[in-house]
N, C-alpha and C positions, 0 to 999 in steps of 0.2 A: 376521572375528573381532570379537566384541563388545568394546567398551571397558569395562574394569572399573576401578572406583575404590573405595577404602576410605573409609568415613565416620569421621571423627574428631571427637567432640564437643568443644566449647569450654567450659572450666570457668566462664568469666565469663558465659555465656549461661544463661538459664533452661531448664527442660525443654521448655516450649512453643516457645522459640526454636530449640533444637537439633532438635526435631521438624520445625519448618518448614524448616530448612536441609536436613534429611535428605530430605524430600519434594521440595524444589527440585532437589537433586542427582540423585535417582533419575529425576525427570521429564525434566530437560533435559540432563544430562551422561552418562547411561548409554545404551548402544545395545543392551542385551539385548532380544531379540525384534525387533530391527530399528530402525534410526534413524528410519524413517517410521511408527513405531508410533502409532496413534491413541489417545492417552492417555485421552480422555474416554469412549471406548466402554465399554459394560458387559462386552462379550466381547472378549478378545484371542485371535485365531485360533491354534489349536494350542498354547494356553497355559492360559488359565483364564477362567471366568465369574465376575464379581464380583457375585454374587447372594446373597440371604439364605439362612440355614440352612433346608433342606428344599425349596428350589426346584429343579425338574428342570433338567437341562442344556439342554433344548430347549423352546421354547414359552413362555418367560418374558416378562413384560411390564415396563413401566417401574416399576411399583410393587414389583417383585421385586428391584430394584437395591439394593445395600448403602446404608446410611445415608450421606448426603453428608458428615457430620462424620468418618466412618470410612473412606470408600472411597479417599481419596487416600493415607492411610497404608497401607491394605491393598495397593494397587497398588505403592507404593514398596517395601514389605517383600518382596512377592512377586518383584518385578523384581530387587531387590538379592540376595536369597538364591539365586534361580535363576541369577544371573550368577556368583556365587562358588561355589555348591554345586549345580550342575544335577542334577536327578533326573527320572526318568520318571514317578514317581507324583505328584510335586508336592503333597505333603501339607500344604504351607503353606496352601493354600486351605481345607482342612478346619479347621485351627486358627483361621484368620481368621474363618470363618463362626461358629464357636461363641463366639469372643471377642466379636464384635459382638452376638450374641444375649444373651450373659451381661451385657455392659455395659448394654444396654437394660433387662434385667430387674432388675439390682441398683441401678443409678444413674439410670435413665431417660434416659441420654444415651450415645451411642456414642463419645464422645471417648476416645482411647487413653490420655490423660493421667490418666484416672480408674481405670486398671487397678490392682487390688490383689489380695490373696490370696483375698478373698471372690469376686471376679469369676473368678479362675482356677479355684477349686473348683467354681463354678457351671458354668463352661465345660467342665470335665472331666465333670460330671454330664450335661450336654447331649450330649457326645460319646458317652457310654455309651448314651444313649437313641436317638440318631439313626444311629449307625454300627454295623457288625458288630464283634464283639469284637476282631479283629485290626486293623481300621481305626481303632477307638477307641483302641487301644494306640498306634498310630503317630500319631494325632492328639494324644494326651497327650504324646508325646515332642516334637512340634512346639510344643505349648503351653509346655512347659518351656524349649525353645530360644528361643521368642519372648520369654518373660519375662526370660530372661537377657540377650537382645540389647538390649531397650529399657532395661534397667537399666544395663548396661555403657555404652551410648551416651547415657546421661543424658537420655532422652526422657520419663521419668516422674519424679515427685517422690520416690517411694519405691523401695527396693531390693528387688527380687523375685528376685534371682539365686539365692537358696537354695531357692526353691519347687521341690518335686518332684511329678511327676505321680502321682496315686493309682491310675492305671489299670495293672494288672498285665498282663504279656504272657500271653495265653491259651495253654494247652498245645496243642501241635501234634499232632493225632490222626493225622496222616499218618506220624509216626515212632513210633507206639505199636503195641501188639499188640492182638489181639482181632478179633471179627467185623466191627465197624463200621470199624475202622481198615483192615482188609484190603480191604473194599469200596472205600474211598476210594483206597487205594494201587493197586488193580487198574484203576481208572478213569484213573489217570495213565500206565498202560502201554498201548501200542497193541494193537488187536485183531489177532489172528494172521491172520484171514481177510483183513483189509484190507491187512496187510503182504504177504501172498501175492499179492493182486490187483495191488498196485502193482509188485511184483517182476515179475509176468508182463507188465504193460504196458510196463515199462522194457525187459525182455528182447526184446519184439517190435518195438523200435525205432520208436516212433510218428512220424508225419510232421506231424501238426497242431501248430502252434506252441504252443498252450496245453497240449497233452498233453506236448510235449517239456519245456516249462518246469516243469510240476508234477511229472512223474515224475523228471526229472533232479535237480531241487532236493531232492526228498525223498530220493533216493538219496544225495545229498551229506550230508543230515542223519544218515543211517545209517552214514556212514563215520567220524564223530568226533562227540563231544558238543558240538555248536555250537548257538548260538541262530540262529534264522532271520534276525534282523537282521544278524548277523555275515556270514552267507552272502550276503545281498543286497548287502552293501557290499564284497564281495571285488573286488580289482583283477583285470584280465584276465590279468596275469602273476603270479597268486598261486601257481602251482605251483613247488615247490622240491624238488630232489633232491640229497642229500648222501651221502657214503660214511661209514659208521660205523667204529668201531675194529676191527671184524671184517672190514672190506672190503666189506660188503654195502651196496647202494644203498637209502637210505631216502627215502620220498616223503611230502611234506606240503604244506600250504597256509599261506601267509603271510597273516595276518589281524590285525585289531585287535579285542580283546575288548570286549564291551559292559558289563563290570562291573569296571572299575578294574584290569585285569591288563595294560594297555598292549599294545604290539604283540608278537606271538609267532608261532612256527611250530607249527601243529597237525599232528603226525605221524599218518599213516594206518596202521592195522594192515595187515600184508602181505596178508592174505586179501582186504581190501577195496580194495587199490590199483587193480586193473583197473576196478572199478566207479567209483571216484573219478575216474580219468582219463577214462573214457568220458563220465561225467556232465558234467565240465567241458568236454570237447570239444564236446558237443552244444550246451551253452549258448553257448559261444564262437562256434560257427558260426551259431546262431540270431540272435545280437546283433552280428554283424560289420558289417552295413550301418549300423545306428544309430550305432555307434562312429565309422565313417567320416564320417557326418553331423556328429557332435559335434566331431570334429577339424577339419572344414571350417569350421564356425561359429566355432571358436576362432581359426583362422588367417585367415579371410576373412569377417568379419562383414558386410561391405557388398556382397559378391558372391553372387548367387543360386547355390544348390547344384543342379547339373544331375544329377539322378538318372536312372534308366532310363526313367521315364515323362515326364520333363520335355520340353515342346515345344521343337523345334529352331528357335528364333527368337531375335532379339536381345533383350538385357535390357530395353530400353526400348520394344519393339514392343508395340502393343495386342494383347490376347489375346481370343479367343472364349471363351464360357462353357465349351465342351468342353476348351479348353486350360487354363483356370483349374482345372477339376476334375482334369485330368490332373496338373497340377503339385502340387495339394494331396492327391492320392491318392484321390479319390472315384471310385467306380464309377458311371458315368453313360452310358447308351445313348441316351437321348432328352433333348431340351431340358427336358422336365418334370423328369426326374431331376436335371438340372443346377440348375434353379431351386430345387428342394427342398433339395438338398445345400448350396447356397450360402446360402440363406435361413436354414438351421439354424445356421450359424456367423456370421450377420449380415453377409454380404458381398453387395454389389450384384450381382444376377443379370442382367447385361446384357453384350452383346458390346462390345468396344472400350473398356471402362472401366478394366481392370486391365492392368498390365505385370508382368514378372517382378520388376523392382526393387521395385515397390509391394507385391506379394505377399510378397516376401522380407522386407521391413521389418516387415510384420505378423507373419510367422512368427517373426521374431527376438523380438518382444514376447510371443509366445505360448509361448516356451520355459519349462521348469519354473522355479519359484522357486529362486534360489540358483545358477542356471547361471552358470559352467561346472562348479560343484561339485555332485557327487552327495552327498557328505558332507564338509563343510569341516573338521570336527574330525579326521577320519581322513585328510584330504588325498587324497580319491578324486574325480577328475574324471569327468565323463560319458565323455570320450574314452578313459579307461583303466579303466572299470568293466565288470566281467564281465556285469552285468545291466543294461547300458545298452540300452534298447529304444526303439522309436518308438511313437507313440500308436496304440493299438488293435492292436498286433502280436499280442497274445494274446486279442483280443476276437473276437466272433462276429457283430456286427451291422453294423459299418461297415468300409470298407476301411482298410487300414493306411496311416497317414500317413507319407510318405517324407521329410517336412521338419520334423516336430515331435517332439522327444524326450520320453521318459517312462520311469519306473522303477517296477517293481512294489514293493508294500509287503507287510508281514506279513499284513495282512488279505486282500489279493488272493490270496496263496498259500493261506492257511488256508481261505478261502471255497471254493476248488476241491477241498478235501479233505473237506468236510462238507456235507451238505444244509442249505439254509437254509429252515427250516420256515415262515418268514414269507412266503416266495414259492412257494407250492405250484404245481407244474406249470410253473414258469418257470425256476427255477434247477436246473441239473444239475451235480453234482460229477463228477470224473473217473471215479468208480466207476459213476455212473449212465450216463455216456456209453458205457461198455464193458459194461454189464449185470451188474456184480458186485453180489451181495447176500449177506447172512448166511444161515446155514442155516435160519433162521426166516422168511426173505424180507424182513427189514428192510434199510434202506439203510445201507451202510457209511459210516464216518466216521473221520477221524484228525485230529490236530493236530500241528503242527511240534514242539511241546515234548515230545510223548510219545516221540519217538525219543531225545531227550536223556535222559529218565528210563530208557528201556530200556538204552541204552549204559552209563550209570552203574551200573545194577544188574548188567549183565554183567561190567563191569570189577571190581566188588566180588567177584563170584563167582570171577573169574579170579585174584584175589589181588593186584591193584594196590594199592600203598600209598595212604593218604589224601592224602599230599603229592603223589604222582605224579598221582593222579586229579584233584586240584584244579587242578594246572597244566595237565593235558591238557584239562580242561573249561573252563579260563579263569575259575576262581573265585578271588576274592581271599582267601577264608577256607576252610580245609578243613572247618570245621564245617558249611558249606553242603552238603557231600556227602550228609549223612544224609537230607536232604529228598528226594534223588533215588534213594536206595538202597531198593529194595523187596524185598530178600531176606526170606524168611519167618523166623520165630523158630527154626524147626527147622534151617534152613540155617545160621543164625548159630551155633547150638549145635554142629552138625556141624563147622563151620569151627573153632570153639574147641577141640573135642576132637581135631581133626587136628593142632593145634599142640602140645597137652599132654595126654597120656592121663590125667594125674592129675585133669583137670577133668571126667571122665566121672561119671555119676550114682552108680555103685557102686564107684568106684575102678578102678585099672588091671586088677585081677584079678576084679572083680565081687563082692568081699566087702562086706558091710554092717558097718561098724565099730560096736562097742558102747561106749557111754558110760555107765559104771556110776556110780551115785550114791555120794558119799563122805560121811563123817560131818563134823560141825562141828569136832571135835577135829583131824581130818586137815587140814581147810582152814586151821585156825589155825597148823598146823606148816609149811604151805607157804611157800615164799619169795615175798615180795610184790614188786611192781614199784614204780612211782613212788608217793610218798606226798604227800598234800596237807597243808601246814602251816597250823595255825590259831593263834589268839591264845594258846591254852592248851596246845597239844601238836601231835599229828599225827593225820590222819584216815586210817583203813585201809579205807575203803569202796571197793568196786570200781565205779567209775562206768561201766564198760563194760556191766555187768549192769543197772544201774538208776540213776536220778538220786538225789540226796539225799532221803531220806524224812523227815528231821527238820527240814527248812527251816533248816539250819545252827544248830540248837539243840545244839551240840556237847557241852556239859557234861551233857546228859541222854541221850547216845547211847552204846550199848555198843561201837560201832566206833571211838570216840575214845580215843586213847592219850596219857597224860601221862608224861613222863620226869623222874625225880628228879635234881636237882643237875647236876654235870658241865657246866660252862660258863655263861657269862653269859646266854645265851638262855633256858636252862631256869630260871635264878634269876628272870629277868624274868617268865617265864610264871607262876611261883608267886606273884609279887607281883600279877599281874593276876587270878589266881584268888582271892586274898584280897580284892582290891577288888570283884570280882564277888560274893563272899560277903557283904561289907558291904552292897552294894546290894540283894541278895536279902533280907537280914534286914530292911532298911527296907521293901521291897515287901511282905514277909510280914506285918509289923506293920500296914501300911495295909490289907491284905486282911482282916485280922482285924477292924479297925475298920469296914470297909465291910460286913462281915457283921452286925456289931452294929447298924449303921444301917439294915439291911434293903435294901441295894442289890442289884438283880437281877444275877445272874451273878457276884457276888463269890465265891460258894462254889467256882466252877471255878478262879478265880485263886488262891484259898487252897490248893486241892489241888495246883495246879501249883507254886506257890512252896514249899510244904512239901516236895514231892518234891525240888525243886532244892536247897533248903536242906540237906536230909539228905545228898545226894550231895556237895555242896561241903564240908561239915564232915568227911565221911569222907575225901575226897580230900586236904584240907589236913592232916588228922591223919596220913595215910599218908606224904605228901611230907615232913613234918617229923619223922617217926619216925626215931630213931637205929637202929632195928632193920632199916630198909629201906636197902640199899646204894645209893650213887650210881649212876646209869645204869639203875636198875630201871624197867621199863615197867609202868605202872599202868593197868588197864582195869577199870572198875566194871561188873560184870554181875550183875544181880539176877533175871534171867529174866522181868522184867516190861516189857522194852523193846518198844515198839510198832513194828510194821512191816506193810506191806500184805501181805507174803508170809505172816506168821503169821496175819493176819486171814483170808486165803483158806483156809489150811490148816485153821484151827479150824472154819471154816464147812463145809468139805468132810468133815472127819473126823466132826463131829457129825451131819451129814446122813446119812452112810453108816452111822451107828450103831456105829462102832468104839469111841468113848470117849464119856464124858458131857460136858456143857457146861462144868462147873467144873474139869476136869482141867487142871493146869498145862501151860505150853508145852513143858517138857521131855518130858512124856508124849506130847504131840502129835507132836513131831519123831521120837520113837522109833517111832511107829506110821506113819511116812510111807511105808515100803515096803508096808505092808498097804493103804494108800490107793491105791497104784499097782497093786494086784492081785497082790502078792507076786512081782512081776517087775521088770525094769529098763526097762520102757516098750516 
């Protein structure tokens, strides 16, 4: 387990001093990626390449290395973040590359202490230009995270913790509808011919180790929505059987999820239990001898393991070349075969040079990295791993090694499910070996993740709740289910209609409801819902139908209502109206003066203030009139109020020839039914 330490900046130190201490701690005190990590290397194996933006992951030179002023911070930040928040995508490297490039473009130096908002904005622009939309989005999030980190840890003079990435998350077409989305979704589901071919191969009980591995492992992916990495990390005692509340025996696998769902039991549907048990049994039998070897190495690291082909000699007795090949598992019928096999692994090809003890110590050093742990985070040892294998057990070119352990990876499994076009004539998938092809004669192919998409889609069709599905699939958030659900829009509609018949297109009985237009007088008599309070009264506009068309010019709006007297609030509103009247009178006088002086556009302000002045004088007169009772609601309507609806109606009515251009609005509204063709739509 890697040593983790939190960096705490010191207030008495400068930004440069805190930065130097952070780099020192990450270089010498952390053990993330191993205590023997070669810090100065440009590439950290299975971690990251510290190269400039745009440089390929392979074939780079010394000139492609990150700037020397920046690279130590980049390595420190990457190691620190991957220790505290390990991820598979390692997006920190994307952010670090664009930050370095932006620093050089903006300031001419790659010193992280020169980081500012201009650099961050430039880095975001570079991310958009160099990465795909979704990769740029994730890079932007890492830029935001980095800016906050260096600010909180006092590594830069300025505070950039409030900077936000301008890169928006692109819409996911895989969860949309339409022809293009459907094509993408179908690619995520397995080919039916390929599924049938693998089912036939599994049913015929193959004997070749590679065929057993591929067919049985894929059968396991079809039993529950698991990631291939989770299957390959299963312990040999993963099978669990428990009795449920109804007394029935339920079968499942104990596993550890790869996405923050911790350890759990993944239950297998009853119909798939026989397949699941048989697949696990075949893998367990295939890997039994390698597990025995792993257990022997763990208990007897200094004593040679005597397998079936091991020479029957003393541990310190000199061996012939044939005996050396037999111990290492090489097929050799002649001395030439022995020399070739031993020279390939750089072992002296002579008689009497090696002993079992000497060979054993070399094989101990050749065991996989991390031995005895297959996965130290999940506490899975090789001796207890279901997929613990020996080297070349599922290979086809060399003999199986009886003394060196090995474990398959995701790529090993997926490479046997799909043809590798880069190796024409050499690589054969499991379908090629058995002669299965598509109806068009094309080569079949699958991926391990397609089974996960298929099972999630089937579970959605079967009515599993999103919470249950997320737990079954080992997802931390149920929102992730939608990416794996490839039900068509018609299936979703049918599913909704099955829940509530009122959701059908024409109602539960098939009638089409009629929505008859009503007059404005009827609308005014209808009971209103919530009202918006203004400085001068209340607003009766229905914001569900449309936004405010007056830009909050309430006193010139026919939907604004003033209430006379009755309470302190209404008296204060009258005072505000009088203050507004005084201000408009002053503005009106200035507009008149502007017209006299010939100012452009003054006439439009004159017309506006004149209209407002007339309305305010009428409103004050009504609100102060003794003939108007307290509590009366006053709405000034002169039929000249502007709205987009009236503008469209006037245009349509005039174009249709129903009325003339200068007809008042009241006549327009009365002819609205004729505009609709004397029908209700």
